[in-house]
C-alpha positions in Angstrom: 1.8 -18.2 -37.8 -1.1 -19.2 -35.5 1.1 -21.8 -33.9 3.8 -19.2 -33.3 1.3 -16.8 -31.8 -0.1 -19.5 -29.5 3.4 -20.5 -28.3 4.2 -16.8 -27.7 1.1 -16.4 -25.6 1.8 -19.6 -23.6 5.3 -18.4 -22.9 4.0 -15.0 -21.7 1.6 -16.7 -19.4 4.3 -19.0 -18.0 6.6 -15.9 -17.5 3.8 -14.2 -15.6 3.2 -17.2 -13.4 7.0 -17.4 -12.8 7.0 -13.8 -11.7 4.3 -14.3 -9.1 6.0 -17.5 -7.8 9.3 -15.7 -7.5 7.7 -12.8 -5.8 6.0 -15.1 -3.3 9.1 -17.0 -2.3 11.5 -14.1 -2.5 9.5 -11.6 -0.5 12.2 -11.0 2.1 14.6 -10.0 -0.8 12.3 -8.1 -3.1 10.3 -6.1 -0.6 13.1 -4.0 0.8 14.3 -3.3 -2.8 10.9 -2.1 -3.8 10.6 0.0 -0.7 14.1 1.5 -1.3 13.2 2.6 -4.8 9.9 4.0 -3.6 11.6 5.9 -0.8 14.2 7.3 -3.2 11.5 8.4 -5.7 9.5 10.0 -2.8 12.5 12.0 -1.7 14.0 12.8 -5.1 12.1 16.2 -5.6 13.5 17.4 -2.3 17.0 16.1 -3.2 16.8 18.0 -6.5 15.7 21.2 -4.8 18.7 20.9 -2.4 20.9 20.2 -5.5 19.8 23.4 -7.1 20.6 25.2 -3.9 24.2 24.0 -4.2 24.2 21.1 -1.8 26.0 18.0 -3.2 23.8 14.9 -3.9 25.7 12.8 -1.4 25.2 15.3 1.4 21.5 15.8 0.6 21.0 12.0 0.4 22.5 11.5 3.9 20.4 14.3 5.3 17.1 13.1 3.8 17.6 9.4 4.5 18.9 10.2 8.0 15.8 12.2 8.7 13.6 9.5 7.4 15.4 7.0 9.6 15.0 9.2 12.7 11.3 9.6 12.0 10.9 5.8 11.7 12.8 5.1 14.8 10.9 7.8 16.7 7.5 6.4 15.7 8.6 2.8 16.5 9.9 3.9 19.9 6.8 5.8 20.7 4.4 3.0 19.8 6.4 -0.1 20.8 5.6 0.0 24.5 1.9 0.7 24.0 1.5 -2.1 21.4 3.4 -4.5 23.7 1.0 -3.7 26.5 -2.0 -4.1 24.3 -0.8 -7.5 23.2 -0.8 -8.6 26.8 -4.2 -7.2 27.4 -6.0 -8.6 24.4 -8.0 -11.2 26.4 -9.2 -8.5 28.8 -10.1 -6.2 25.9 -12.0 -8.9 24.2 -14.0 -9.7 27.4 -14.8 -6.0 27.9 -15.9 -5.6 24.2 -18.1 -8.7 24.6 -19.6 -7.4 27.8 -20.5 -4.0 26.2 -21.9 -5.6 23.1 -23.7 -8.4 25.0 -26.7 -8.2 22.8 -24.8 -9.2 19.8 -22.4 -11.6 21.6 -25.3 -13.6 23.0 -26.4 -14.5 19.5 -22.9 -15.5 18.5 -22.5 -17.5 21.7 -25.7 -19.5 21.0 -24.4 -20.3 17.5 -21.1 -21.5 19.0 -22.7 -23.7 21.6 -25.0 -25.3 18.9 -21.9 -25.9 16.7 -20.0 -27.5 19.6 -23.0 -29.8 20.4 -23.2 -31.0 16.8 -19.5 -31.6 16.8 -19.7 -33.7 20.0 -22.4 -35.9 18.4 -20.1 -36.7 15.5 -17.0 -37.4 17.6 -15.9 -41.0 17.8 -15.9 -42.7 21.2 -14.0 -45.6 22.7 -10.5 -46.9 22.2 -10.6 -46.2 18.5 -11.2 -42.5 18.9 -8.6 -40.5 17.0 -6.0 -38.8 19.1 -5.6 -35.1 19.0 -2.1 -33.8 18.2 -1.3 -30.3 19.6 1.5 -28.4 17.9 3.3 -26.3 20.4 3.6 -22.7 19.1 6.6 -20.5 19.8 6.2 -18.1 22.7 5.1 -14.5 22.3 8.5 -13.1 23.2 10.2 -15.3 20.6 7.7 -14.4 17.9 8.0 -10.7 18.7 11.8 -10.8 18.6 11.8 -12.7 15.3 9.3 -10.3 13.7 11.2 -7.3 15.1 14.5 -8.5 13.6 12.9 -9.1 10.2 11.3 -5.7 10.2 14.5 -4.0 11.3 16.4 -5.7 8.6 13.9 -4.7 6.0 14.0 -1.0 7.1 17.8 -1.1 7.2 18.1 -2.4 3.6 15.5 0.1 2.5 17.3 3.1 3.9 20.7 2.1 2.6 19.4 1.4 -0.9 17.6 4.8 -0.9 20.8 6.4 0.3 22.8 5.0 -2.6 20.1 5.8 -5.2 19.8 9.4 -4.1 23.6 10.0 -3.7 24.2 8.6 -7.3 22.7 11.8 -8.8 22.4 11.5 -12.6 24.5 8.4 -12.9 21.7 6.1 -14.0 20.5 8.7 -16.5 24.0 8.9 -18.0 24.2 5.1 -18.3 20.8 5.0 -19.9 21.7 7.6 -22.5 24.9 5.7 -23.3 22.9 2.5 -23.9 21.3 3.9 -27.1 23.1 4.4 -30.3 21.1 7.1 -32.1 20.4 10.7 -30.8 16.7 10.2 -31.3 16.7 7.1 -29.1 18.7 8.8 -26.4 16.4 11.8 -26.4 13.2 9.7 -26.2 14.6 7.4 -23.5 15.8 10.3 -21.4 12.5 12.2 -21.8 10.5 9.1 -20.8 12.6 8.4 -17.7 12.4 12.0 -16.6 8.6 12.0 -17.0 8.3 8.8 -15.0 10.5 10.0 -12.2 8.8 13.5 -12.1 5.2 12.2 -12.0 5.8 9.3 -9.7 8.0 11.2 -7.2 5.5 14.0 -7.1 2.6 11.6 -6.5 4.4 9.6 -3.8 5.6 12.8 -2.0 2.1 14.4 -2.2 0.4 11.2 -1.0 2.9 10.8 1.9 2.3 14.4 3.0 -1.5 14.0 2.7 -1.4 10.8 4.7 0.8 12.4 7.4 -1.6 15.3 7.7 -4.5 12.8 7.9 -2.7 10.9 10.7 -2.0 14.1 12.6 -5.7 15.2 12.3 -7.0 11.8 13.4 -4.6 11.6 16.3 -5.4 15.1 17.5 -9.1 14.5 17.3 -8.9 11.3 19.3 -6.7 13.0 21.8 -9.4 15.8 22.1 -12.1 13.3 22.9 -9.9 11.5 25.5 -9.1 8.2 23.8 -6.1 6.5 25.3 -3.4 5.5 22.8 -4.5 8.2 20.3 -1.1 8.5 18.7 -1.2 4.8 17.8 -4.3 5.4 15.8 -2.7 8.5 14.2 0.2 6.3 13.0 -2.3 3.7 11.9 -4.3 6.2 9.9 -1.1 7.4 8.1 -0.2 3.8 7.1 -3.7 2.5 6.3 -4.4 5.5 4.0 -2.0 4.0 1.5 -4.8 1.5 1.0 -7.6 3.3 -0.8 -11.1 2.4 0.4 -10.0 -0.7 2.3 -7.6 1.1 4.7 -10.2 3.6 5.8 -12.7 0.8 6.6 -10.1 -1.1 8.6 -9.1 2.0 10.5 -12.7 2.9 11.3 -13.5 -0.6 12.5 -10.4 -0.8 14.8 -11.0 2.7 16.2 -14.7 1.8 16.9 -13.7 -1.4 18.8 -11.1 0.3 20.9 -13.2 3.3 21.6 -16.1 1.1 22.8 -13.8 -0.6 25.3 -12.2 2.6 26.7 -14.9 5.2 26.5 -18.4 5.4 28.1 -21.2 5.6 27.2 -21.3 3.8 23.8 -22.9 6.8 22.2 -19.9 9.0 23.1 -17.5 6.2 22.1 -18.9 6.2 18.6 -17.7 9.8 18.2 -14.2 8.3 17.6 -15.0 6.2 14.5 -17.4 9.0 13.3 -14.6 11.6 13.3 -12.2 9.1 11.6 -14.8 8.5 8.9 -15.3 12.3 8.4 -11.6 13.0 8.0 -11.0 10.1 5.5 -14.1 11.1 3.5 -12.9 14.7 3.2 -9.4 13.5 2.3 -10.6 11.0 -0.3 -13.2 13.1 -2.0 -11.7 16.6 -1.9 -8.0 16.9 -0.8 -6.4 14.1 -2.7 -8.3 14.6 -6.0 -7.4 18.4 -5.8 -3.7 17.9 -5.0 -3.0 14.8 -7.1 -5.1 15.7 -10.1 -6.9 13.5 -12.6 -3.9 12.3 -14.6 -2.9 9.8 -11.8 -6.3 8.7 -10.8 -6.6 5.0 -10.9 -9.2 2.5 -12.0 -11.1 1.4 -8.8 -11.2 -2.2 -10.0 -7.5 -2.3 -10.8 -6.7 -0.8 -7.4 -8.8 -3.3 -5.5 -7.4 -6.3 -7.4 -3.8 -5.1 -7.0 -4.3 -4.7 -3.2 -5.9 -8.2 -3.0 -3.2 -9.9 -5.1 -0.2 -8.2 -3.3 -1.8 -8.7 0.1 -2.2 -12.4 -0.7 1.4 -12.6 -1.8 3.1 -10.5 0.9 0.5 -9.9 3.6 0.1 -6.4 5.1 3.4 -5.1 3.6 2.3 -6.1 0.1 -1.0 -4.4 0.5 0.6 -1.2 1.6 3.1 -1.0 -1.3 0.5 -2.2 -3.9 -1.0 1.1 -4.9 2.3 3.1 -5.1 3.8 0.3 -7.2 0.7 0.3 -9.4 1.1 4.0 -10.0 4.7 3.5 -11.0 3.7 0.8 -13.4 0.9 2.9 -14.9 3.3 5.9 -15.6 5.8 3.5 -17.2 3.0 2.0 -19.4 2.0 5.5 -20.5 5.6 6.2 -21.6 6.2 2.9 -23.4 4.4 2.4 -26.7 4.0 -1.4 -26.3 2.4 -1.0 -22.9 0.0 2.0 -23.6 -3.0 -0.4 -23.9 -2.4 -1.6 -20.3 -2.0 2.0 -19.1 -5.3 2.9 -20.7 -7.1 0.2 -18.7 -5.5 1.4 -15.5 -6.8 5.0 -16.1 -9.4 6.1 -13.6 -11.5 8.0 -16.1 -11.9 8.0 -19.8 -12.9 10.9 -22.2 -16.6 10.9 -23.2 -17.1 9.8 -26.8 -20.2 11.3 -28.4 -22.1 9.6 -31.2 -20.9 12.2 -33.6 -17.3 11.5 -32.8 -17.9 7.7 -33.2 -19.6 8.3 -36.5 -16.8 10.5 -37.7 -14.3 7.8 -36.8 -16.3 5.1 -38.6 -16.6 7.3 -41.7 -12.9 7.9 -41.6 -12.2 4.2 -41.5 -14.7 3.5 -44.4 -13.1 6.1 -46.7 -10.6 4.7 -49.2 -7.0 5.5 -48.6 -5.6 8.2 -50.9 -2.1 9.4 -51.5 -1.4 13.0 -50.8 
């Protein structure tokens, strides 16, 4: 029996490794599928409300997905020109930031010069010196076109998949019920799936609305203090807020660097990251806990590790979908008996157990079993 158990654990470990390897090499295929399911879950409460109003599922799916596509295209069109101009001005921005923070940059420069001198002492001289091979990198325009085509393809697949999922209505629920033989099995499976969809869709829709409101507040505040490109940072705040803790820190740092370059004096420029920090603090400590509730609060360690792992696998896109995917997985674990232990570890808070309760549990375990 022990050999069978060890073999089973080894197979489970190998399957887990295979899943991560597959996810790493099949990113371009799996990412739009996950995004499509997440978008469909996010829009499903709205689609059901439209269905109760008498609008067919196909029509509501076209309306919702079309609206999502228009919003994505509008945001991309509004930010593409500014981001392209920023990419051309990165050297100038770096020089201006270095000039304004000269006290810190002088120290860094001294360290760099010392490192270069030590490196020169170790370099070989003469005819036997190693030759340096320079790999020519693709041009900026070619890289931008390649990245744009990849992002455009991902968005297109995501929208089309979400359209099909929303327009299918209750088709998948009917197929699920037909897969079970007993009435009890059908009832349990249907109840579990409805609970998963209800909780996840509400969470995703609520978080998306909160993030949109945060981005609007941040962008409006930066516009009020006169920061150029304020709308870019509003969009950035919306996207980065899908990353708990880490996203806010990244947004504050980027806002601070850009504000120092474009606003004078430095004391006034620091109002930009200060306002960003205040908005994210209020959102994270008051708005989100109140609207989302305690049932879907996640373990901080689990959230951090999930963001790190998926960010390592898929980069920025993986980090952005990590937390919504973790929420889906947690709700599934809570509705599947074999996975409830994992769901318990992912829970953000646990009920307090008093010594009296523990003593009662131990006494109950020590009592001999009796037949009623």
